[in-house]
C-alpha positions as CSV (number, residue, x, y, z in Angstrom):
1,M,-70.0,-43.0,-63.1
2,T,-72.3,-44.5,-60.5
3,L,-74.9,-42.6,-58.5
4,V,-72.8,-42.9,-55.4
5,E,-69.8,-41.5,-57.1
6,E,-71.9,-38.6,-58.5
7,K,-73.3,-37.8,-55.1
8,K,-69.8,-37.9,-53.6
9,E,-68.5,-35.6,-56.3
10,E,-71.4,-33.3,-55.8
11,K,-70.7,-33.2,-52.1
12,E,-67.0,-32.4,-52.7
13,E,-68.0,-29.6,-55.1
14,K,-70.3,-28.1,-52.5
15,R,-67.6,-28.4,-49.8
16,K,-65.1,-26.7,-52.1
17,I,-67.5,-23.9,-53.0
18,R,-68.2,-23.4,-49.3
19,I,-64.4,-23.2,-48.6
20,I,-63.9,-20.8,-51.5
21,S,-66.8,-18.7,-50.1
22,Q,-65.1,-18.7,-46.7
23,I,-61.9,-17.6,-48.3
24,D,-63.7,-14.9,-50.2
25,D,-65.2,-13.6,-47.0
26,L,-61.8,-13.6,-45.3
27,I,-60.3,-11.8,-48.3
28,A,-63.0,-9.2,-48.1
29,I,-62.3,-8.6,-44.4
30,Q,-58.6,-8.7,-45.2
31,G,-58.9,-6.1,-47.8
32,Q,-60.7,-3.7,-45.4
33,D,-57.8,-4.2,-42.8
34,Y,-55.3,-3.6,-45.6
35,M,-56.9,-0.3,-46.5
36,K,-56.9,0.6,-42.8
37,G,-53.2,-0.2,-42.6
38,Q,-53.8,-3.0,-40.1
39,L,-51.0,-5.1,-41.4
40,K,-50.7,-7.5,-38.5
41,E,-54.3,-8.5,-39.0
42,V,-53.8,-8.8,-42.8
43,L,-51.0,-11.4,-42.2
44,S,-53.2,-13.3,-39.7
45,Y,-56.0,-13.6,-42.3
46,A,-53.4,-14.6,-44.9
47,D,-52.3,-17.5,-42.7
48,Q,-56.0,-18.5,-42.3
49,I,-56.7,-18.3,-46.1
50,I,-53.6,-20.4,-46.9
51,N,-54.5,-23.0,-44.3
52,L,-58.0,-23.3,-46.0
53,A,-56.6,-23.3,-49.5
54,K,-53.8,-25.9,-49.1
55,P,-56.0,-28.9,-48.5
56,E,-58.0,-28.0,-51.6
57,D,-54.9,-27.2,-53.6
58,L,-56.2,-23.8,-54.4
59,Q,-52.9,-22.6,-55.8
60,S,-54.1,-19.2,-57.0
61,F,-55.3,-18.3,-53.5
62,I,-52.1,-19.6,-52.0
63,R,-49.8,-17.7,-54.4
64,E,-51.9,-14.5,-54.0
65,Q,-51.6,-14.7,-50.2
66,E,-47.9,-15.5,-50.3
67,D,-47.4,-12.4,-52.6
68,L,-49.5,-10.4,-50.2
69,I,-47.5,-11.6,-47.2
70,A,-44.3,-10.6,-48.9
71,R,-45.7,-7.1,-49.7
72,V,-47.1,-6.7,-46.2
73,K,-43.8,-7.7,-44.6
74,G,-42.1,-5.2,-46.9
75,L,-44.5,-2.5,-45.8
76,Q,-44.0,-3.5,-42.2
77,K,-40.2,-3.2,-42.7
78,Q,-40.6,0.2,-44.3
79,R,-42.9,1.2,-41.5
80,E,-40.4,0.1,-38.8
81,E,-37.6,1.9,-40.6
82,K,-39.7,5.1,-40.8
83,K,-40.6,4.6,-37.1
84,R,-36.9,4.1,-36.2
85,A,-35.9,7.1,-38.3
86,K,-38.5,9.2,-36.6
87,I,-37.4,8.1,-33.2
88,K,-33.8,8.7,-34.2
89,A,-34.7,12.2,-35.5
90,E,-36.6,13.0,-32.3
91,Q,-33.6,11.8,-30.2
92,E,-31.2,13.8,-32.3
93,K,-33.5,16.8,-31.9
94,V,-33.6,16.3,-28.1
95,R,-29.8,15.8,-28.1
96,L,-29.1,19.0,-30.0
97,E,-31.6,20.9,-27.8
98,N,-29.8,19.5,-24.7
99,I,-26.4,20.4,-26.2
100,A,-27.6,23.9,-26.9
101,K,-29.0,24.2,-23.4
102,L,-25.7,23.0,-21.9
103,K,-23.7,25.4,-24.1
104,A,-26.0,28.2,-23.0
105,E,-25.4,27.4,-19.4
106,L,-21.6,27.2,-20.0
107,A,-21.8,30.6,-21.8
108,E,-23.4,32.1,-18.7
109,L,-20.8,30.5,-16.5
110,E,-18.0,31.8,-18.7
111,I,-19.2,35.4,-18.2
112,L,-19.3,34.8,-14.4
113,F,-15.9,33.1,-14.5
114,N,-14.3,36.1,-16.3
115,K,-15.9,38.5,-13.9
116,A,-14.7,36.6,-10.8
117,F,-11.3,36.0,-12.2
118,K,-10.8,39.7,-13.1
119,T,-11.7,40.7,-9.5
120,E,-9.4,37.9,-8.1
121,D,-12.4,36.2,-6.4
122,L,-10.8,32.8,-6.5
123,S,-13.3,31.3,-4.2
124,K,-16.1,32.1,-6.6
125,T,-13.9,31.2,-9.6
126,G,-13.4,27.7,-8.0
127,E,-17.1,27.2,-7.5
128,I,-17.7,28.1,-11.2
129,I,-15.1,25.6,-12.3
130,E,-16.8,22.8,-10.3
131,Q,-20.2,23.8,-11.8
132,S,-18.7,23.6,-15.3
133,K,-17.4,20.1,-14.7
134,A,-20.9,18.8,-13.9
135,I,-22.1,20.3,-17.2
136,L,-19.1,19.1,-19.2
137,S,-19.6,15.5,-18.0
138,N,-22.8,15.5,-20.1
139,L,-21.4,17.3,-23.1
140,D,-19.3,15.5,-25.7
141,D,-17.6,18.5,-27.3
142,D,-13.8,18.5,-27.3
143,K,-13.6,22.2,-28.3
144,V,-15.7,23.3,-25.4
145,R,-13.8,20.9,-23.0
146,N,-10.5,22.3,-24.1
147,K,-11.7,25.8,-23.6
148,W,-12.8,25.1,-20.0
149,G,-9.5,23.2,-19.5
150,E,-7.7,26.5,-20.2
151,F,-10.0,28.3,-17.8
152,E,-9.2,25.7,-15.1
153,K,-5.5,26.1,-15.7
154,K,-5.8,29.8,-15.4
155,Y,-7.7,29.3,-12.1
156,S,-5.1,26.8,-10.8
157,D,-2.2,29.0,-11.7
158,A,-3.9,32.0,-10.0
159,K,-4.6,29.9,-6.9
160,V,-1.0,28.7,-6.7
161,R,0.2,32.3,-7.2
162,K,-2.1,33.6,-4.5
163,E,-1.0,30.9,-2.1
164,L,2.7,31.5,-3.0
165,V,2.4,35.2,-2.5
166,K,0.7,34.6,0.9
167,S,3.5,32.2,1.9
168,A,6.1,34.7,0.7
169,D,4.5,37.5,2.6
170,E,4.3,35.4,5.8
171,L,8.0,34.5,5.5
172,I,9.0,38.1,4.8
173,A,7.0,39.1,7.9
174,E,8.7,36.3,10.0
175,F,12.1,36.7,8.5
176,V,13.7,39.0,11.1
177,E,12.4,37.0,14.1
178,L,13.5,33.6,12.6
179,K,16.9,35.0,11.7
180,A,17.2,36.4,15.3
181,K,16.4,32.9,16.6
182,F,19.0,31.5,14.2
183,E,16.4,29.2,12.5
184,F,18.6,29.0,9.4
185,E,17.5,25.5,8.2
186,D,13.8,26.4,8.3
187,L,14.5,29.6,6.5
188,K,16.6,28.0,3.8
189,L,14.1,25.2,3.1
190,R,11.2,27.6,2.9
191,L,13.1,30.1,0.7
192,R,14.3,27.4,-1.6
193,Y,10.8,26.1,-2.2
194,L,9.3,29.6,-2.6
195,I,12.1,30.7,-5.0
196,E,11.5,27.6,-7.2
197,Q,7.8,28.2,-7.3
198,A,8.3,31.9,-8.0
199,K,10.5,30.9,-11.0
200,N,8.0,28.4,-12.3
201,K,5.0,30.8,-12.0
202,G,7.0,33.9,-13.2
203,I,6.4,36.0,-10.1
204,I,9.4,38.2,-10.7
205,D,8.7,40.8,-8.1
206,Y,8.7,38.3,-5.3
207,L,11.6,36.3,-6.8
208,K,13.9,39.2,-6.5
209,K,12.9,39.9,-2.8
210,L,13.2,36.2,-1.9
211,K,16.7,35.9,-3.5
212,E,17.8,38.9,-1.4
213,L,16.5,37.2,1.7
214,Q,18.3,34.0,0.7
215,T,21.6,35.9,0.4
216,D,21.0,37.5,3.8
217,V,20.3,34.1,5.4
218,L,23.4,32.5,3.9
219,A,25.5,35.4,5.1
220,A,24.0,35.3,8.6
221,E,24.5,31.5,8.8
222,K,28.1,31.9,7.8
223,S,28.7,34.5,10.5
224,Y,26.8,32.3,13.0
225,I,29.0,29.3,12.2
226,K,32.2,31.4,12.4
227,I,31.2,32.7,15.9
228,R,30.3,29.2,17.1
229,V,33.6,27.9,16.0
230,K,35.3,30.8,17.8
231,V,33.3,30.0,20.9
232,E,34.3,26.4,20.9
233,D,37.9,27.4,20.4
234,L,37.8,29.8,23.3
235,G,36.2,27.1,25.4
236,Q,39.1,24.7,24.8
237,K,41.6,27.4,25.5
238,T,39.9,28.4,28.7
239,Y,40.0,24.9,30.0
240,L,43.7,24.6,29.1
241,L,44.6,27.9,30.7
242,Q,42.6,26.9,33.8
243,E,44.5,23.6,33.9
244,N,47.8,25.5,33.7
245,K,46.7,28.0,36.4
246,R,46.9,30.9,33.9
247,Y,43.8,32.3,35.5
248,E,44.1,35.9,34.2
249,E,44.2,34.8,30.6
250,A,41.6,32.2,31.2
251,I,39.2,34.9,32.6
252,T,39.8,37.0,29.5
253,N,39.1,34.1,27.3
254,C,36.0,33.1,29.3
255,E,34.6,36.7,29.2
256,N,35.1,36.9,25.4
257,L,33.5,33.5,25.0
258,L,30.4,34.5,26.9
259,E,30.1,37.7,24.9
260,L,30.2,35.8,21.7
261,A,27.9,33.0,23.0
262,K,25.3,35.5,24.0
263,S,25.4,37.1,20.5
264,I,24.2,33.9,19.0
265,D,22.2,32.6,22.0
266,L,24.3,29.5,22.7
267,R,22.5,28.8,25.9
268,E,24.5,25.6,26.9
269,R,27.8,27.4,26.6
270,I,26.5,30.5,28.4
271,E,25.3,28.3,31.2
272,E,28.5,26.3,31.3
273,F,31.0,29.1,31.3
274,S,28.9,31.4,33.5
275,K,29.6,28.9,36.2
276,I,33.3,28.6,35.3
277,L,34.0,32.4,35.3
278,P,33.4,32.9,39.0
279,Q,35.7,29.9,39.8
280,L,38.4,31.4,37.6
281,K,38.1,34.7,39.4
282,Q,38.2,33.0,42.7
283,N,41.2,31.0,41.7
284,L,43.0,34.1,40.5
285,K,42.2,35.9,43.7
286,F,43.6,33.0,45.7
287,E,46.8,32.9,43.6
288,I,47.2,36.7,44.1
289,L,46.7,36.2,47.8
290,K,49.3,33.4,47.9
291,E,51.8,35.6,46.1
292,S,51.1,38.5,48.4
293,I,51.4,36.4,51.5
294,T,54.5,34.7,50.3
295,K,56.1,38.1,49.5
296,L,55.0,39.6,52.9
297,N,56.2,36.5,54.7
298,N,59.6,36.7,53.1
299,E,59.9,40.4,53.8
300,G,58.9,39.8,57.4
301,L,61.5,37.1,57.8
302,D,64.1,39.4,56.4
303,F,63.2,42.0,59.0
304,V,63.4,39.3,61.7
305,R,66.9,38.3,60.5
306,K,67.9,42.0,60.6
307,G,66.5,42.4,64.1
308,E,63.8,44.8,62.9
309,I,61.0,43.2,64.8
310,S,58.7,46.1,64.6
311,S,58.8,46.2,60.8
312,S,58.5,42.4,60.7
313,L,55.3,42.6,62.8
314,E,53.9,45.1,60.3
315,K,54.4,42.6,57.5
316,F,52.7,39.8,59.4
317,K,49.9,42.1,60.4
318,L,49.3,42.8,56.6
319,I,49.3,39.0,56.0
320,K,46.5,38.7,58.6
321,E,44.5,41.5,57.1
322,N,44.8,40.0,53.6
323,L,43.7,36.6,54.9
324,G,40.7,38.3,56.6
325,N,39.8,40.2,53.4
326,Y,39.9,37.0,51.4
327,I,37.8,35.0,53.8
328,S,35.2,37.8,54.0
């Protein structure tokens, strides 16, 4: 070996010793960080040590650091898992605490609900149901949801019952007036609806009363229709009798018609035949006058033919009086 080669080898040896010294220093610092649990820094030093060892083919250092990297990454993974488990446990704790809080709030609302429902304070009951919905939207518990679903149904049924009872009471109060006005269609529609609702909700006391009113309405409507048909029939007969100049019968028919029409408030017919009746009476009066005058005239002529002029004049005088009375 030449002197140059010896010097070169010596230089390489010194350089290698220097690099190993650097690696040892890094390993020492790395060891301190490892003891402190500063794993990120340990990995950083491992990369530096490997980068220094590879050019020198320092396999022992490389393998040692690679093993260390594997261990550190395993520790990091365990640490992350523990961290996630801790976060999950804390979240679960918060979740359970929140559930407990929500259930406690619902328990208080349940007490208030039962109290309000018992006193039939449906306004307050409805407010409580709405408050419960806001809480239930944040609570994933089917059992509790179903429980409050039953409460809401009780409230809904009670509300419908109260409204139904109110409507039934109003109809009962208006019934006589509506029947007197012959508002049968309105009455039948309202009664049909209320009876159906009373059946569905099991309101037996009102159901019986409403059915009685329904029977009353149907009977009243039947009577109304019967009278109306009679009025129309009398109207046709009156016109026919008037046409045939049977005024006395026509007047009787007309008076009967008006009496019936007034009983069911048929205003058009009342107005129509109230105008016809005076005409019929006037026509009857005129026919009576004609018969009377014709009779007196015939009697007067008979007296003239017999030469009883005085008696004849009396008859003609009566004719004049009758005409005067008719005109006045």
